[in-house]
VEXDREN-2710 file (C-alpha; in Angstrom, 1 decimal):
% VEXDREN-2710
k/r/px/py/pz
1/UNK/10.8/32.6/41.0
2/UNK/12.5/35.2/38.6
3/UNK/10.8/35.9/34.9
4/UNK/12.1/37.7/31.8
5/UNK/9.5/39.3/29.3
6/UNK/10.6/40.4/26.0
7/UNK/8.6/42.4/24.3
8/UNK/8.2/42.0/20.4
9/UNK/5.3/43.3/19.0
10/UNK/6.5/46.4/17.9
11/UNK/5.5/47.5/13.9
12/UNK/9.0/47.1/12.8
13/UNK/8.2/50.9/11.3
14/UNK/12.0/52.2/11.8
15/UNK/13.6/48.7/10.1
16/UNK/11.3/49.1/6.9
17/UNK/8.9/47.0/7.6
18/UNK/11.5/43.9/8.5
19/UNK/10.9/42.4/12.1
20/UNK/13.9/43.3/14.4
21/UNK/13.7/40.1/16.3
22/UNK/15.0/38.1/13.1
23/UNK/18.1/40.4/12.5
24/UNK/21.1/38.5/12.6
25/UNK/24.4/39.6/14.9
26/UNK/27.4/37.5/15.2
27/UNK/26.0/34.7/13.5
28/UNK/22.4/34.2/15.4
29/UNK/19.4/36.3/15.4
30/UNK/18.2/38.3/17.9
31/UNK/15.6/36.6/19.6
32/UNK/18.0/33.6/19.6
33/UNK/20.5/35.6/21.3
34/UNK/18.3/37.2/24.4
35/UNK/16.8/33.8/24.8
36/UNK/20.1/31.8/24.8
37/UNK/21.4/34.6/27.1
38/UNK/18.4/35.0/29.4
39/UNK/17.4/31.1/29.8
40/UNK/20.3/30.8/31.7
41/UNK/19.5/33.5/34.9
42/UNK/15.7/33.4/34.7
43/UNK/13.2/30.6/35.5
44/UNK/10.7/32.0/32.3
45/UNK/10.7/33.8/29.4
46/UNK/7.6/35.2/28.3
47/UNK/7.8/37.3/24.6
48/UNK/5.1/39.3/24.0
49/UNK/3.8/39.6/20.7
50/UNK/1.0/42.3/19.1
51/UNK/-1.2/38.9/17.8
52/UNK/-1.5/35.3/17.6
53/UNK/0.0/35.3/14.2
54/UNK/3.1/36.9/15.2
55/UNK/3.2/34.2/18.1
56/UNK/3.8/31.4/15.8
57/UNK/7.1/32.8/14.5
58/UNK/8.5/31.8/17.9
59/UNK/7.1/28.3/18.3
60/UNK/10.4/26.7/17.6
61/UNK/11.6/28.0/21.3
62/UNK/11.4/25.2/23.8
63/UNK/10.3/26.5/27.1
64/UNK/9.4/29.9/26.4
65/UNK/5.8/31.2/26.3
66/UNK/4.8/33.7/23.5
67/UNK/1.4/35.6/24.6
68/UNK/-0.3/38.7/22.6
69/UNK/-1.1/42.1/23.8
70/UNK/-4.5/41.8/25.9
71/UNK/-5.0/45.8/25.0
72/UNK/-4.0/46.5/21.4
73/UNK/-2.1/49.5/20.3
74/UNK/-0.8/51.1/23.5
75/UNK/3.2/50.2/22.7
76/UNK/5.4/49.0/25.5
77/UNK/2.7/49.8/28.1
78/UNK/0.3/47.3/26.5
79/UNK/3.1/44.5/26.5
80/UNK/4.1/45.4/29.9
81/UNK/0.1/44.3/30.8
82/UNK/0.2/41.4/28.3
83/UNK/3.6/39.7/30.1
84/UNK/2.9/40.8/33.5
85/UNK/0.1/38.7/33.8
86/UNK/1.8/36.0/31.7
87/UNK/4.6/36.2/33.9
88/UNK/4.8/33.5/37.2
89/UNK/8.3/35.4/38.9
90/UNK/7.9/38.1/41.6
91/UNK/10.4/39.6/40.1
92/UNK/10.6/40.7/36.0
93/UNK/13.4/41.5/33.8
94/UNK/12.0/43.3/30.8
95/UNK/13.9/43.8/27.4
96/UNK/13.1/45.2/23.9
97/UNK/13.6/42.8/21.4
98/UNK/16.1/45.0/19.6
99/UNK/18.7/44.6/22.0
100/UNK/21.0/41.8/20.8
101/UNK/23.9/41.9/23.6
102/UNK/22.4/41.8/26.6
103/UNK/25.1/41.1/29.3
104/UNK/23.9/38.4/32.1
105/UNK/26.2/40.0/34.5
106/UNK/24.4/43.3/34.3
107/UNK/21.0/41.3/34.3
108/UNK/21.7/39.8/37.2
109/UNK/23.2/42.7/39.1
110/UNK/20.0/44.2/38.7
111/UNK/17.7/41.3/40.2
112/UNK/19.8/41.8/43.3
113/UNK/19.5/45.4/43.2
114/UNK/16.1/45.9/43.3
115/UNK/16.0/44.9/46.9
116/UNK/12.1/46.0/48.6
117/UNK/11.9/48.4/45.4
118/UNK/9.2/48.3/42.9
119/UNK/12.0/48.7/40.0
120/UNK/15.3/49.0/39.5
121/UNK/16.4/50.9/36.5
122/UNK/19.9/51.7/34.7
123/UNK/20.1/55.7/34.3
124/UNK/22.5/57.5/32.1
125/UNK/20.9/60.8/33.8
126/UNK/17.9/62.5/34.8
127/UNK/16.6/62.0/31.2
128/UNK/17.7/59.4/29.7
129/UNK/16.6/55.9/30.9
130/UNK/16.4/52.1/30.2
131/UNK/13.1/51.1/31.5
132/UNK/13.5/48.4/28.5
133/UNK/16.3/46.6/30.5
134/UNK/15.5/46.8/33.5
135/UNK/13.9/44.5/36.8
136/UNK/10.5/45.0/38.0
137/UNK/8.5/44.0/40.7
138/UNK/5.5/42.4/38.8
139/UNK/2.8/43.3/41.6
140/UNK/3.8/47.2/41.5
141/UNK/4.0/47.1/37.5
142/UNK/-0.2/45.2/37.4
143/UNK/-1.4/47.6/40.2
144/UNK/0.2/50.4/38.1
145/UNK/-1.5/48.9/34.6
146/UNK/-4.8/48.2/36.0
147/UNK/-5.7/51.5/36.4
148/UNK/-3.2/54.1/34.2
149/UNK/-4.3/56.6/32.0
150/UNK/-0.6/57.3/30.2
151/UNK/1.1/55.5/27.8
152/UNK/4.2/57.1/29.0
153/UNK/7.1/54.6/30.3
154/UNK/8.3/57.5/32.2
155/UNK/4.8/58.3/33.9
156/UNK/4.7/55.0/35.0
157/UNK/8.5/54.5/36.4
158/UNK/7.5/57.9/38.2
159/UNK/4.6/56.3/39.8
160/UNK/6.9/53.3/41.3
161/UNK/9.1/53.0/44.1
162/UNK/12.2/52.9/42.0
163/UNK/15.8/52.8/42.2
164/UNK/17.8/53.8/39.7
165/UNK/21.3/52.2/39.1
166/UNK/23.7/54.5/37.2
167/UNK/24.9/52.8/34.1
168/UNK/28.4/53.7/35.3
169/UNK/28.4/51.3/38.2
170/UNK/27.3/48.4/35.6
171/UNK/30.9/49.2/33.8
172/UNK/32.0/46.6/36.2
173/UNK/30.3/43.9/34.5
174/UNK/30.4/45.2/30.9
175/UNK/33.1/48.0/30.5
176/UNK/31.5/48.9/26.7
177/UNK/28.1/48.9/28.3
178/UNK/26.7/47.1/25.2
179/UNK/24.4/45.6/26.8
180/UNK/22.3/48.9/26.2
181/UNK/22.8/49.0/22.8
182/UNK/19.7/49.0/20.7
183/UNK/19.1/48.3/17.0
184/UNK/16.2/50.2/15.3
185/UNK/17.4/50.7/11.8
186/UNK/18.8/48.4/9.2
187/UNK/21.6/50.9/8.8
188/UNK/22.6/50.5/12.5
189/UNK/22.6/46.9/11.8
190/UNK/25.0/46.8/8.9
191/UNK/27.2/49.3/11.3
192/UNK/27.5/46.7/13.9
193/UNK/27.8/44.2/12.1
194/UNK/31.3/45.7/10.2
195/UNK/32.0/47.5/13.5
196/UNK/30.7/45.3/16.7
197/UNK/29.9/48.8/18.2
198/UNK/27.5/51.7/19.0
199/UNK/27.0/54.2/21.3
200/UNK/24.2/53.3/23.9
201/UNK/21.6/55.3/25.7
202/UNK/18.5/56.6/23.9
203/UNK/16.0/59.2/25.7
204/UNK/13.0/57.8/27.4
205/UNK/9.4/58.9/26.1
END
């Protein structure tokens, strides 16, 4: 069984207080695009919200489970913890909610590439990884998250038996690597709606 975890619990500070998952791109909201794409390649989708009130905003999605952060205020690590506890699949694809162009062929490749590793994480270079566009072994995540002290995704990745996937290998499925495009600001949304392009890749904290 394969699962997907969408992290939607951020405070949207970089988007003028607006919830990024309701931004619209090519006629659909980000969350509609994510759920629509991922539902074709995973057995379940778990959305992690910051609280029960935020969960109600996703009630219109059939077959999608929404749960709240158990450990509040921990950022993506807290969302991964709650999502991993709720997911049923041994392999989970993790996505941020601000990535409207997830490529299903890339995701399928990552599921296949994990093999016996704990994680399959795309890598631009030594500093630039894509931990929120990656496949993890759920049991490995839970083992780490039960007793971690750091809130850094990089520290988590380094503690796992990780397979790094060069992003250049993924151009065979997504030549422009638009799957990694993430939108943090309204100005960026306006730009991609005008040009449908943005240079992907961000340093990992």
